[in-house]
C-alpha positions in Angstrom: -16.8 -10.5 14.2 -18.7 -9.2 17.2 -16.9 -7.7 20.5 -17.6 -10.8 22.4 -16.1 -13.2 19.8 -13.1 -10.9 19.5 -12.6 -10.9 23.4 -13.0 -14.6 23.6 -10.2 -15.0 20.9 -7.9 -12.7 22.6 -8.4 -14.3 26.0 -7.9 -17.8 24.4 -4.5 -16.6 23.2 -3.4 -16.1 27.0 -4.7 -19.5 28.1 -2.2 -21.7 29.9 -2.2 -24.1 27.1 -1.4 -21.3 24.4 1.3 -19.7 26.6 3.0 -23.2 27.2 4.3 -23.0 23.6 5.4 -19.3 23.6 8.8 -18.0 24.4 10.5 -14.6 24.4 14.1 -13.6 24.5 16.9 -11.1 23.6 20.5 -11.2 22.3 23.7 -9.2 21.8 24.9 -9.6 18.1 28.5 -9.1 17.1 28.0 -8.5 13.3 30.7 -8.9 10.6 30.0 -6.8 7.4 32.1 -7.1 4.4 31.8 -5.9 0.8 34.2 -6.3 -1.9 37.7 -4.7 -1.0 36.2 -2.9 2.3 38.0 -4.4 5.4 35.5 -6.2 7.6 33.3 -3.8 9.7 31.9 -5.2 13.0 28.9 -3.1 14.4 27.1 -4.4 17.4 23.3 -4.8 17.8 20.7 -5.8 20.4 17.6 -7.9 19.3 14.5 -9.3 20.8 12.4 -12.2 19.8 9.0 -14.0 20.1 8.7 -17.7 19.3 6.2 -20.4 19.1 7.2 -24.2 19.7 5.3 -26.3 17.5 6.8 -29.6 19.2 10.2 -30.3 20.9 12.0 -30.3 17.3 10.5 -27.2 15.5 9.7 -23.8 16.4 9.2 -20.4 14.4 10.4 -17.1 15.6 10.1 -13.2 14.8 13.2 -11.2 15.7 13.6 -7.3 15.7 16.9 -5.6 16.4 18.6 -2.4 16.1 22.3 -1.3 16.1 23.9 0.0 19.2 27.4 0.5 18.0 29.0 1.3 14.7 32.2 0.4 13.3 34.6 1.9 10.8 37.2 0.7 8.3 39.3 2.1 5.5 38.4 1.9 1.9 40.8 3.6 -0.9 42.2 5.7 1.9 38.8 6.9 3.1 37.1 6.1 6.4 33.9 4.1 6.0 31.4 3.9 9.0 28.6 1.2 9.0 25.5 1.6 11.3 23.0 -1.1 11.4 19.8 0.8 11.8 17.5 -2.1 12.2 16.7 -5.6 11.1 13.7 -7.9 11.2 13.3 -11.5 10.4 11.1 -14.5 10.3 12.9 -18.0 11.0 12.1 -21.6 11.5 14.3 -23.6 13.9 14.9 -27.3 13.8 16.8 -29.1 16.5 17.1 -32.1 18.7 17.3 -32.0 22.6 20.2 -33.9 24.1 20.1 -33.5 27.9 20.7 -29.8 29.0 21.6 -28.7 25.4 19.6 -28.2 22.3 21.6 -28.0 19.1 19.7 -26.6 16.2 19.8 -25.1 12.7 17.9 -22.0 11.7 16.8 -20.5 8.5 14.4 -17.7 7.3 14.2 -14.2 5.8 16.0 -11.1 7.2 15.5 -7.5 6.1 18.3 -5.2 7.2 18.3 -1.3 7.0 21.9 0.1 7.4 23.6 3.5 6.9 26.9 3.7 5.4 29.0 6.9 5.6 32.0 7.3 3.2 34.0 10.4 3.5 31.2 12.4 5.1 28.5 11.2 2.6 25.7 9.0 4.2 23.5 6.7 2.2 20.9 4.3 3.7 20.2 0.9 2.3 17.4 -1.6 3.0 17.6 -5.1 1.6 16.5 -8.6 2.5 18.0 -12.1 1.9 17.6 -15.6 3.0 19.3 -16.3 6.2 20.8 -19.5 7.7 22.8 -20.7 10.6 23.4 -23.0 13.7 23.0 -22.6 17.3 22.9 -24.1 20.8 20.5 -23.6 23.7 21.5 -24.5 27.1 18.7 -25.2 29.7 19.4 -23.5 32.9 15.8 -24.7 34.1 12.4 -25.5 32.7 11.8 -22.0 31.7 15.3 -20.2 31.2 17.7 -21.0 28.5 20.9 -19.5 27.4 21.9 -19.3 23.7 24.9 -19.1 21.4 24.2 -18.8 17.6 26.1 -18.2 14.3 23.9 -16.9 11.6 24.5 -15.6 8.0 21.9 -12.7 7.9 22.8 -11.3 4.4 24.8 -12.5 1.5 24.2 -10.8 -1.8 26.7 -10.3 -4.5 29.9 -9.2 -2.6 28.1 -7.9 0.4 27.8 -10.2 3.4 26.6 -9.8 7.0 27.4 -12.7 9.5 26.4 -12.6 13.2 27.4 -14.2 16.4 24.5 -14.0 18.9 24.7 -14.5 22.7 21.3 -14.3 24.5 18.7 -15.8 26.7 15.0 -16.9 26.1 12.2 -17.4 28.6 9.6 -20.2 27.9 6.3 -19.7 29.5 
């Protein structure tokens, strides 16, 4: 591909038509981690997203996040601390606009990297799983939307991570 073709392709991505379907946003996530007999651990994370609306009912998103607060619990008398180092996911959202609200279902794939500290011994773990959940957007105006979502990010064996997300998106 020559330089002119590459420049034309990049500039077309920023055309008003292309931008009309793109949105960006961020959220605060209150997570809930459980594994076997470990009490629930509730780390906190921040995430950002970029999405593309295919039509008024379906969109795809890429989300990237990182932990901003760890949490601890007791396991067999020892303190267990969980840090969510980062997570990344690709999702599809299917919904129906109803006045100013937009209820939806979401599903995709999430990879989570976390560090668990038990009795001074740390170990990092990275794994991925199918994610699914439900949410609700509230339209403040044509471009700005508030969001509340519950999503099961990870559910493998006896390890589970659920998240309640509160955020906002800006639609170009």
